[in-house]
One Martini backbone bead per residue (centre of mass of N, CA, C, O) as a GRO file, in nm:
protein
  197
    1MET     BB    1   0.201 -13.727  11.655
    2GLY     BB    2   0.349 -13.836  11.919
    3GLU     BB    3   0.577 -13.846  12.155
    4SER     BB    4   0.841 -14.019  12.220
    5THR     BB    5   0.945 -14.151  12.508
    6TYR     BB    6   1.219 -14.284  12.373
    7ARG     BB    7   1.427 -14.010  12.296
    8ILE     BB    8   1.684 -13.859  12.145
    9ARG     BB    9   1.783 -13.519  12.218
   10ALA     BB   10   1.996 -13.296  12.014
   11VAL     BB   11   2.271 -13.139  11.952
   12ARG     BB   12   2.385 -13.151  11.603
   13THR     BB   13   2.599 -13.298  11.376
   14ALA     BB   14   2.758 -13.501  11.156
   15SER     BB   15   2.996 -13.558  11.409
   16THR     BB   16   2.821 -13.439  11.656
   17VAL     BB   17   2.744 -13.406  12.014
   18THR     BB   18   2.560 -13.247  12.273
   19VAL     BB   19   2.647 -13.210  12.615
   20TYR     BB   20   2.579 -13.192  12.972
   21GLN     BB   21   2.739 -13.018  13.253
   22ALA     BB   22   2.796 -12.974  13.612
   23TYR     BB   23   3.004 -12.747  13.802
   24SER     BB   24   3.228 -12.618  13.965
   25PRO     BB   25   3.433 -12.356  13.907
   26LEU     BB   26   3.699 -12.514  13.967
   27ILE     BB   27   3.632 -12.700  13.712
   28GLY     BB   28   3.468 -12.551  13.485
   29LEU     BB   29   3.648 -12.308  13.402
   30PRO     BB   30   3.913 -12.459  13.310
   31THR     BB   31   3.771 -12.641  13.109
   32ALA     BB   32   3.670 -12.416  12.918
   33GLN     BB   33   3.942 -12.271  12.871
   34ASP     BB   34   4.105 -12.546  12.769
   35GLY     BB   35   3.912 -12.778  12.639
   36ARG     BB   36   3.960 -12.958  12.904
   37PHE     BB   37   4.018 -13.181  13.141
   38PRO     BB   38   4.150 -13.178  13.432
   39ALA     BB   39   4.341 -13.345  13.661
   40SER     BB   40   4.101 -13.316  13.882
   41TRP     BB   41   3.946 -13.500  13.712
   42ARG     BB   42   3.751 -13.789  13.768
   43ARG     BB   43   3.807 -14.106  13.613
   44ASP     BB   44   3.702 -14.305  13.869
   45ARG     BB   45   3.412 -14.191  13.806
   46MET     BB   46   3.099 -14.125  13.758
   47THR     BB   47   2.967 -13.968  13.460
   48TRP     BB   48   2.712 -13.738  13.362
   49ILE     BB   49   2.529 -13.709  13.060
   50LYS     BB   50   2.328 -13.444  12.882
   51PRO     BB   51   2.132 -13.351  12.599
   52SER     BB   52   1.953 -13.174  12.796
   53PHE     BB   53   1.918 -12.857  12.890
   54LEU     BB   54   1.661 -12.862  13.078
   55TRP     BB   55   1.758 -13.092  13.256
   56MET     BB   56   2.008 -12.940  13.353
   57MET     BB   57   1.845 -12.715  13.489
   58HIS     BB   58   1.705 -12.895  13.689
   59ARG     BB   59   1.961 -13.018  13.824
   60SER     BB   60   2.108 -12.712  13.873
   61GLY     BB   61   1.918 -12.470  13.914
   62TRP     BB   62   2.024 -12.272  13.702
   63ALA     BB   63   2.320 -12.267  13.815
   64ALA     BB   64   2.279 -12.270  14.167
   65LYS     BB   65   2.386 -12.512  14.273
   66GLU     BB   66   2.596 -12.661  14.461
   67GLY     BB   67   2.851 -12.756  14.234
   68GLN     BB   68   2.658 -12.620  13.966
   69GLU     BB   69   2.752 -12.319  13.849
   70THR     BB   70   2.876 -12.474  13.590
   71VAL     BB   71   2.785 -12.493  13.252
   72LEU     BB   72   2.847 -12.746  13.010
   73ALA     BB   73   2.924 -12.777  12.667
   74VAL     BB   74   2.980 -13.097  12.517
   75GLU     BB   75   3.159 -13.189  12.239
   76ILE     BB   76   3.107 -13.494  12.070
   77THR     BB   77   3.140 -13.772  11.918
   78ARG     BB   78   2.935 -13.989  11.758
   79ASP     BB   79   3.108 -14.238  11.795
   80GLY     BB   80   3.127 -14.219  12.103
   81PHE     BB   81   2.826 -14.221  12.164
   82ALA     BB   82   2.774 -14.498  12.033
   83TRP     BB   83   2.964 -14.659  12.211
   84ALA     BB   84   2.818 -14.603  12.476
   85LEU     BB   85   2.547 -14.733  12.393
   86GLU     BB   86   2.664 -15.018  12.315
   87HIS     BB   87   2.798 -15.032  12.633
   88ALA     BB   88   2.523 -15.026  12.772
   89CYS     BB   89   2.314 -15.014  13.066
   90LEU     BB   90   2.052 -15.030  13.238
   91ALA     BB   91   2.005 -14.886  13.559
   92HIS     BB   92   1.754 -15.081  13.559
   93TYR     BB   93   1.531 -15.316  13.614
   94ALA     BB   94   1.353 -15.497  13.339
   95ARG     BB   95   1.089 -15.656  13.275
   96GLY     BB   96   1.155 -15.831  12.962
   97LEU     BB   97   1.450 -15.726  12.906
   98HIS     BB   98   1.545 -15.906  13.134
   99PRO     BB   99   1.567 -16.223  13.237
  100ASP     BB  100   1.702 -16.118  13.516
  101ARG     BB  101   1.839 -15.969  13.789
  102ASP     BB  102   2.122 -16.106  13.777
  103THR     BB  103   2.188 -16.042  13.486
  104TRP     BB  104   2.170 -15.738  13.514
  105LYS     BB  105   2.395 -15.706  13.730
  106ARG     BB  106   2.622 -15.815  13.550
  107GLU     BB  107   2.594 -15.608  13.323
  108LEU     BB  108   2.631 -15.354  13.497
  109LYS     BB  109   2.919 -15.424  13.602
  110ARG     BB  110   3.053 -15.437  13.305
  111ALA     BB  111   2.954 -15.168  13.222
  112PRO     BB  112   3.078 -14.841  13.116
  113ALA     BB  113   2.763 -14.786  13.078
  114ARG     BB  114   2.460 -14.590  13.156
  115VAL     BB  115   2.097 -14.583  13.152
  116GLN     BB  116   1.868 -14.304  13.190
  117TRP     BB  117   1.518 -14.213  13.230
  118ASP     BB  118   1.386 -13.888  13.239
  119PRO     BB  119   1.191 -13.640  13.269
  120GLU     BB  120   1.123 -13.404  13.088
  121ARG     BB  121   1.143 -13.044  13.046
  122ASP     BB  122   1.030 -12.741  13.086
  123LEU     BB  123   1.072 -12.404  13.137
  124GLN     BB  124   0.948 -12.469  13.443
  125LEU     BB  125   1.049 -12.769  13.517
  126ARG     BB  126   0.835 -12.955  13.425
  127PRO     BB  127   0.715 -13.253  13.373
  128LEU     BB  128   0.708 -13.476  13.114
  129ALA     BB  129   0.609 -13.757  12.934
  130HIS     BB  130   0.881 -13.760  12.826
  131ARG     BB  131   1.216 -13.861  12.782
  132SER     BB  132   1.551 -13.831  12.915
  133LEU     BB  133   1.881 -13.869  12.869
  134GLN     BB  134   2.112 -14.053  13.073
  135LEU     BB  135   2.478 -14.082  13.073
  136GLY     BB  136   2.690 -14.311  13.216
  137LEU     BB  137   3.044 -14.286  13.293
  138ALA     BB  138   3.301 -14.541  13.312
  139GLY     BB  139   3.611 -14.591  13.293
  140GLU     BB  140   3.661 -14.625  12.972
  141ALA     BB  141   3.441 -14.414  12.902
  142ALA     BB  142   3.558 -14.173  13.062
  143GLU     BB  143   3.831 -14.166  12.919
  144ARG     BB  144   3.728 -14.128  12.631
  145TYR     BB  145   3.572 -13.872  12.679
  146ALA     BB  146   3.820 -13.695  12.775
  147ASP     BB  147   4.053 -13.800  12.546
  148GLU     BB  148   3.869 -13.846  12.259
  149TRP     BB  149   3.567 -13.723  12.215
  150THR     BB  150   3.641 -13.440  12.284
  151VAL     BB  151   3.611 -13.118  12.086
  152GLY     BB  152   3.433 -12.929  12.289
  153ILE     BB  153   3.408 -12.643  12.528
  154THR     BB  154   3.129 -12.467  12.686
  155ASP     BB  155   3.018 -12.193  12.859
  156VAL     BB  156   2.652 -12.182  12.951
  157THR     BB  157   2.574 -12.005  13.196
  158PRO     BB  158   2.467 -11.742  13.064
  159LEU     BB  159   2.233 -11.885  12.924
  160ALA     BB  160   2.091 -11.990  13.173
  161HIS     BB  161   2.038 -11.705  13.294
  162ALA     BB  162   1.879 -11.587  13.055
  163VAL     BB  163   1.648 -11.786  13.047
  164HIS     BB  164   1.561 -11.753  13.345
  165ALA     BB  165   1.490 -11.454  13.331
  166HIS     BB  166   1.251 -11.491  13.137
  167VAL     BB  167   1.090 -11.684  13.310
  168LYS     BB  168   1.059 -11.492  13.556
  169ASP     BB  169   0.912 -11.271  13.359
  170GLY     BB  170   0.713 -11.453  13.163
  171ASP     BB  171   0.898 -11.492  12.886
  172LEU     BB  172   0.880 -11.774  12.709
  173GLU     BB  173   0.949 -11.692  12.419
  174ALA     BB  174   1.230 -11.576  12.476
  175ALA     BB  175   1.339 -11.833  12.602
  176ARG     BB  176   1.292 -12.023  12.357
  177ARG     BB  177   1.487 -11.871  12.156
  178LEU     BB  178   1.754 -11.964  12.333
  179LEU     BB  179   1.739 -12.245  12.278
  180PRO     BB  180   1.860 -12.518  12.192
  181ASP     BB  181   1.873 -12.729  11.898
  182GLU     BB  182   1.682 -13.002  11.962
  183ARG     BB  183   1.705 -13.311  11.798
  184PRO     BB  184   1.651 -13.595  11.681
  185TYR     BB  185   1.838 -13.885  11.732
  186PRO     BB  186   1.987 -14.135  11.515
  187ALA     BB  187   2.013 -14.428  11.676
  188GLY     BB  188   1.812 -14.648  11.679
  189ASP     BB  189   1.688 -14.959  11.764
  190ARG     BB  190   1.945 -15.123  11.809
  191LEU     BB  191   2.046 -14.935  12.044
  192LEU     BB  192   1.765 -14.880  12.218
  193ALA     BB  193   1.610 -15.141  12.288
  194PRO     BB  194   1.804 -15.229  12.546
  195LEU     BB  195   1.732 -14.912  12.685
  196ARG     BB  196   1.432 -14.964  12.739
  197GLY     BB  197   1.234 -14.902  13.068
   0.00000   0.00000   0.00000
């Protein structure tokens, strides 16, 4: 059976799910050290969380792009993650999913979360046929994320560098052994049907 195009894959426990973000060391290092987002973290802007480690590597250039040198693994409650999906709107208009473009625009404006599906990446950061979830949080969702849902924050920049070093050496098997264990996340059709497009 082939890989489902729209499926959330994540490191998860019975009560949490891990997502990734990349920040400058000015924000990322104190966040990891204190286990919470500092006062300088902007709650008034959209923040994007990504359950895929390799998509985060693609986005941050293996933690080398300016302003993304610190990669954080943020463990959040599954209840919070479900709340975000339940209150999310697809980030783009999809004919057949939305009645019309104006309805979609109104939904997007009201929604505290938005969903975008981008091609998942392999170890060489080449796009794959299936998609990886990006979840944007704003307003109430961003505040809940920072103040209620987050239960642990780990700096995984050394892991990013270690995996990348193996990839550069051509040892993809060694790189693969270091990857986080991302398994299909049981979000269910009720949550995901309005967010596929």
